[in-house]
N, C-alpha and C positions, 0 to 999 in steps of 0.2 A: 535672456532668451524667453520669449513668450510661450507658455505651455497651454494647450487647449484640450478640452474634452471632446472626443469625436464618437464615442459609443457608450451605451449603457446596457446593462442586463440585470435581471433579478431572478431569483429562484425562491419564492416565498409562497406558501400555501394561501390561496385566495386572492393573490395579487398577480394579474396577468401581464401587467406592464410596469415599467419603472414609475410611471405617473401615478400608479396606485398607492405609492408611498405618501402622496399628498391627500389621500382620502381620509375620511373620519373613522372608518371601521372596515374590517374585513367581512366578506359575505358570511351569512349564517350557514349552518350545516357543516358537512364534511367535504371541504374543497379537495381537489385532486392534488396528489403529491407531485411536486415539480420534477422529482427524480424519475418519475414514470416517462418523462420525455426522452430519457436516454435509451438507446437501443444498441444492439450489436454485442460482440463478445468482449470479454475482459473486464466485466463489471463485478464479477463474483468477489474478487479480492480487494475491491476498493471500499474504503470506509464511507460513511454517510457524508462527512464534511467534504471529501473529495468529489463525490457525486453531485452534491449541491453546487460546489464551485464550478464543476464542469458545465452544468446547465447555465448558470449565470455568465460564466466566462465566454462560452460559445455565443450566447446572445449578444454580448457586448462586442466581440470580435466581428460578428456578422454585421451589426449595426454600424460599425466603423469602416466596413468595407475591407477588413483585413483577411477575411476568408470568404470564399465564394459559396454558391449554393451547394457545391459538392464537398464543402468542408476544406478544400485545398487553400493554402495560403496564397495571398495575392502580392505579398512583399517578401523580400529575403528573410529567412528565419532568424538570422543573426541580428537583424535590426529591431527585433521585438523582445523585450524583457518581461519578466513576470514577478510581481510582488503580491504576496498573500498576507493578510492579517487574520489571525485566529488565535484565541487563547486556549480553547479546549481541543480543537482540531481532531486529531486521530487518537485521543485519549482512550477511546474504546478499544482500539487495536493494541495499544500499549498495555492496558490493564489485562486484556485477554492473554497476551503473550506472557506477561509476568506470572499470571496465575498458572498458565500451562507449564512454565519452567519450574515453578515451585512444586507443582504436583508430579510432573513427569520428567523433569530435567530438560535440557535443551533438545534431547532426542524426540520429545513430543511436539516440537514446534514444526511449522510448515515452512519450507524454503520459499514458498510463494508469499507467505504472510510476513516473514521477518523484515524484508525491505520496507514494508508499509509502516514499521514502527518509527521510521525517521520523522523528525518534527517538520521536515521540509517536504513531506510526501505530497501534500496538496498542490503546492507550486510545481513540484516535479511532474506530476501527472498532467497538469495543465500544459506544461511545456512540451512533454512527450506527445500528447494527443494532437497538438496543433503545430508542432515543429517550431516552437519558439526557442531559439538557441541563444538569445541574449542573456544578460544577467538574471539570476533566479534566486529569490530569497523569501523568507518568511519572517514576519514580526509577531512576537507573542508579548505584548507590552502593556497589558492591562486595558483600561477603558480608552486610553489615548491611541491605542494601537492602529486603528483604522485611519485616523488623520495622519499619524506618523508614516504609515505605509504610502499614502498619497504623496507626502513630501519626499520620501525616499525615491519614489518613481520620478518626481521632478528632478532630484539630484542626479539620477542615472541619465536622464535625458540631457540635462544641462551640462554634465561633464563629458558628453559625447560617447558614453558607453553604448547607448542605444538611441534609436530615433523615436521609439514609441514603447509604451509599457501597458500591459494588462494588469490592473489592480483589482484584487478580489478580497472582500471581507466575508468570512463565513463562520458560523457556529452551528454545531449539531445539537439535537436534543436526544439523549439516549441514557440508559441506566448509569453508565460510567460518569457522565457529566453530572447527573443528579446526585450521585454519591459524593462527588468532589465539591459540590456546592449545595449542601443541605439547607443553607439559610435562605435560598431562593424559593419562591412559591411558583414562579412560572419561568419558562425557558424559551428563548428564541431558537427557531430551527429554520435556517435559510441562508441565503447568500445574496450579495449584490456585487456588481462589477462595473468598472468603467475603463475606457481606453484613454490614456493620455499620450499626447505627442506634441512635438514642436509645431508652432503655427506654420512654419515653412514647410514641414513635412505634409501637413494637412492640405496646404495650398497646392503643393506639387501633385498630390493625389486627387485633387479636385473635390475634397471632402469639406462640407460645411461644418465648422465648429458649433458645438452646442453651448459651450461656456468657456470662460478663461480661468486659469488658476492664478489666484492672487496671493497675498502674503500669508505666511504660516508662522506660528510661534508655539513653543512648548516651554512652559514655565511652572514654577512651584505652586502658583496660585491661579485660579481660573480668571479672576479679575485682571491679573497682570497679563495673561496670555491674550485675553480679549483686547485690552488696552493697547498692547503691542501691535496687533494687526490693524486695529482701528487708526492708530497713528499713521500707518503707512497707506491705508486705504480709507479716506474719510467720507466717501459717498454714503448716501442714506442706505440703511439696511432694510431691504424689502422683505426678507425672510430670515429668521434666526432659528437654526436647528440647535436646540439646547442639549446639555448633558442629561443623563438619566436622573430625573426627579430632583433637580437642584432647587434649593429654597428660593422662592420669590420670582424666578425668571419665567414661570408659566402664567403669571397673572396677566389679565388683559391690560393693554397699555404699557407693557414693560418697555423700558428704554435703556439705551446705552449712554449714560451721561446725558448730554444735550442732544443726542442723535435719536430721533424716534425710530421705532421698529414697526414695520408694516405688518408683520405677522410672526407668531412664535409657533414652532413645530417641535413637539416632544415625541419622537418616534417610539419611545418606550411605552407610551399610552396605546399605540397601535400594535406594537410587536412584542412588548415585554422587554426585559433586559437583554441587550444584544452584544454585550461584551466587546470582543475584538472586531466584530462586524459593524459596530455603531458608526464609526467615522466614515466608512465607505457608504453605508446606507444613507447617511446625511448628505454626502456629496452627490449621490445618485438622485436623491430627492431634490436637492438644491438645483442641480442641473436641469432636471425635469421642469422645475418651476421657472427657471430662466428661459428655457427653450419653448415653453408653451403656456404657462399659467401666470406669468408676470404681467402686470397691467401694460397695455400698449403705450409705448413711448417712455416708459419708466427707465431711468438710469440708476436703478438700484442694484445692490449686490446681495449675495447670500453669505451669511456668517454661520459657520459650523463650529461648535465647540464641544469638547468631550473631556470628561474627567473633572472632578470637583477640586482637585489639588489638595494642598496640605490643610485647607480649612474644612475638608470633608474626610472621606475615607480612601482617597486616592493619593498616590505619591506625586502626581503631577496633573497638569491640565494642558490641553492643546486647543488651538484655535486656527481656523483657516478660512479664507474668503474666496468665494467664486464670483467672477465678474461676468457681465453679459458678453456674449460672443461678439468678437470684433473690437472690444475695448481692451486697453492695455493697463 
């Protein structure tokens, strides 16, 4: 089954559109907080990761035509699943709750806040907000988590569980996150989202795909993961979204064996370390490149790879290829 991307969304300070991920730098000054776009009741007890995901998720659903201008779903809710990738997620709520129980016992906790300590709270709120009643899950899988989430969405569609999936990668920046990762100097605060669905579903809805989903691999070594997907998709790589600061791959003229690379994109240079959001950010950037920035007539693909594997400080590495819309 051919899976395609039909919608993109971002919630990152200073980046107004998904295409902003292809830029060199974010605007100077103090850009607006994307969470300020949220309005209405019910926001008080939502953590920052959930709010960021809601902004990016709504943008992607609207771009894909799955919700109308009034926010109502245009397709049956059971046909849409939700997959979220986040490693820090609601850690601020969890830490606050643990501190409250230690100080005041469970009697000091709030019945409104306790449900928000679930590790699946971000995906749950996305589903509740938009009536997405399909499969719902969260991945917390280190630096490969974002690409893993995209592949899990593919598996859900391919197995017939759902026709389409909202995939969101999100990480917050707050005191709890900084406490848990004291070795980091900077932190990503934002979210990216994409809608995946079968090509048949997109055609039936009259929606033009932005990109296609190609091979995926998760291996112990980065070189093995990349080689695996390249063996199954040998077309020239027009854009390579690389892992966070891997040795050698950011140099001009980098290549994959005998296959030249048109461009190398290290999103950590623009955004800082983005942990579980990285793979989704890469797929959003790669789709934006295929949909608008790729050279005219180029039959090139996008390679996204995350995690350095056992040769670095990660337990694994993942690689995934995005193809031009209409190709298989």
